[in-house]
C-alpha positions in Angstrom: -0.2 -0.2 0.3 3.0 2.7 0.8 3.8 2.5 -2.8 0.8 3.3 -4.2 0.1 5.9 -1.8 3.7 7.4 -3.4 2.3 6.8 -6.4 -0.5 8.8 -6.0 1.7 11.8 -4.5 4.1 11.8 -7.4 1.4 11.8 -9.9 -0.3 14.8 -8.2 2.8 16.5 -7.7 3.7 15.6 -11.5 0.4 17.1 -13.1 1.0 20.0 -11.1 4.2 21.0 -12.0 3.0 20.2 -15.8 0.1 22.5 -15.5 2.3 25.3 -13.7 4.7 25.2 -16.5 2.2 25.2 -19.1 0.7 28.5 -17.4 3.8 29.9 -17.5 4.6 29.2 -20.7 1.5 30.5 -22.0 1.6 33.7 -20.1 5.1 34.3 -22.0 3.6 33.1 -25.2 0.1 35.2 -24.7 1.8 38.5 -24.4 0.4 41.1 -22.2 -2.8 41.8 -23.5 -4.0 38.5 -22.5 -2.6 39.3 -19.2 -5.7 42.1 -19.2 -3.1 45.0 -18.3 -4.3 47.5 -21.0 -7.2 49.2 -20.0 -9.8 51.6 -22.6 -9.4 55.7 -21.7 -11.9 58.3 -21.9 -12.0 60.0 -25.1 -13.4 63.0 -24.0 -12.4 66.6 -24.6 -10.9 68.3 -28.3 -9.3 64.9 -28.8 -9.3 64.5 -32.9 -9.8 61.1 -34.9 -6.4 59.5 -35.7 -8.4 58.1 -39.3 -10.2 61.2 -40.3 -9.3 64.5 -38.0 -13.2 64.8 -36.7 -13.2 65.4 -33.2 -14.7 62.2 -31.4 -17.0 63.2 -28.8 -18.7 65.8 -31.3 -20.1 62.8 -33.3 -22.8 60.6 -32.7 -22.3 56.7 -32.7 -20.3 54.2 -31.6 -16.5 55.2 -31.1 -12.7 53.3 -30.5 -9.7 53.1 -29.7 -6.4 50.9 -30.5 -3.5 50.2 -28.3 -0.6 49.2 -30.0 2.8 46.6 -29.4 4.7 49.3 -30.6 4.3 51.7 -27.5 1.5 54.1 -29.2 3.3 56.0 -31.1 0.3 58.0 -31.7 2.2 60.5 -28.6 2.0 58.0 -26.2 -1.6 57.1 -25.7 -3.6 54.8 -28.0 -5.0 55.6 -31.4 -8.9 57.1 -30.9 -11.7 57.3 -33.4 -14.9 58.6 -33.9 -16.5 55.4 -35.5 -16.4 51.8 -35.8 -15.4 52.4 -39.4 -12.4 54.4 -38.5 -11.3 52.3 -36.2 -11.6 49.2 -38.3 -10.1 51.3 -41.1 -6.9 52.6 -39.4 -6.3 49.1 -37.6 -6.2 47.4 -41.2 -3.9 49.9 -42.5 -1.4 49.7 -39.8 -1.7 46.0 -39.8 -0.8 46.3 -43.5 2.3 48.6 -42.5 3.8 45.9 -40.2 2.0 47.3 -37.0 0.6 44.8 -34.1 -2.4 46.1 -32.4 -2.5 44.7 -29.0 -6.1 45.2 -28.1 -9.0 47.0 -29.7 -11.8 48.7 -27.9 -15.2 49.8 -28.9 -18.2 51.2 -27.4 -20.3 48.5 -25.9 -24.1 49.7 -26.7 -24.9 46.6 -24.0 -22.9 48.7 -21.3 -24.4 52.1 -21.8 -27.8 53.7 -21.6 -27.9 54.4 -25.5 -30.2 56.7 -27.2 -31.8 56.7 -31.0 -32.8 59.7 -32.7 -33.1 60.7 -36.0 -31.1 63.4 -38.0 -32.8 63.9 -41.3 -33.2 60.3 -42.8 -30.9 58.6 -40.6 -31.5 57.0 -37.2 -28.1 57.5 -34.8 -27.4 56.1 -31.6 -25.9 58.3 -29.1 -22.5 58.4 -28.5 -20.4 57.4 -25.3 -16.5 58.1 -24.8 -15.9 57.5 -21.1 -13.7 54.6 -20.4 -16.7 51.9 -18.9 -18.0 52.7 -21.9 -15.6 50.5 -24.0 -15.3 46.9 -24.1 -12.4 44.5 -26.0 -13.5 43.6 -29.3 -12.8 39.8 -28.5 -16.0 40.4 -26.2 -18.3 41.6 -28.7 -20.7 41.0 -31.7 -21.6 43.9 -34.3 -24.0 44.0 -36.4 -23.5 45.5 -40.0 -26.0 46.8 -42.3 -28.9 48.3 -39.9 -30.6 51.2 -40.6 -28.3 52.7 -37.7 -25.7 55.2 -39.1 -22.6 56.5 -37.2 -20.4 59.6 -37.6 -18.9 58.0 -41.0 -22.3 57.0 -42.3 -23.1 53.2 -42.5 -21.9 52.0 -38.9 -20.9 48.6 -37.0 -22.8 49.0 -34.0 -21.0 47.0 -31.1 -22.7 44.4 -28.3 -21.2 42.5 -25.8 -24.9 40.9 -24.7 -26.6 38.4 -27.0 -30.3 39.7 -26.2 -29.2 43.0 -27.3 -27.8 42.2 -30.3 -31.3 40.2 -31.0 -33.4 43.5 -30.0 -31.3 45.6 -32.1 -31.8 43.3 -35.0 -35.3 42.7 -34.7 -35.9 46.8 -34.3 -33.3 47.9 -37.0 -32.5 45.4 -39.0 -28.7 44.1 -40.0 -26.7 41.3 -39.5 -24.6 39.9 -36.6 -20.8 38.7 -36.6 -18.2 38.2 -34.5 -16.4 41.4 -34.4 -12.9 40.1 -34.8 -14.3 38.7 -37.9 -14.8 42.3 -39.3 -12.5 42.6 -42.5 -12.1 45.7 -45.1 -15.1 44.3 -47.3 -17.4 44.6 -44.3 -16.2 48.1 -43.2 -17.0 48.9 -46.8 -20.0 47.3 -47.2 -21.7 48.3 -43.6 
């Protein structure tokens, strides 16, 4: 019997060691972003969109920010945007230029009390620039092709809650897709 107890202890020690080694190795491979050290910032004030130059908080709809691996050469801050469209366009251009985004944040309309309003023929959603209004694109579903416009016209509208996505699609139409699946064609056709 003592041999069996020793085997169980050895096996548990081995499994614990392997699990600890895998966790340690994974932490190094996943990078800082996976460690969760990147947080969104507020985009209030006179912050200009890095894609189009418009003042972020002056326009309706979702806004975004991108934190890059190369230490945010946008002046020591994340890149900031007046729309989801500008966020994705800038990200695609940056990736084509060899830059690596650590994390992309968009307004999460599941986190805020959005207001829908009409301006001319467009239905628009309120803008939310406070830091706690953002979620990582890895946590979001976006709706493309809806009746809701944003700062740059047709817009990609993000949500973290599936029930909110369903309610939005029922009211405004569009197609839900994973926010990380958005590509240039998606943005151009939104």
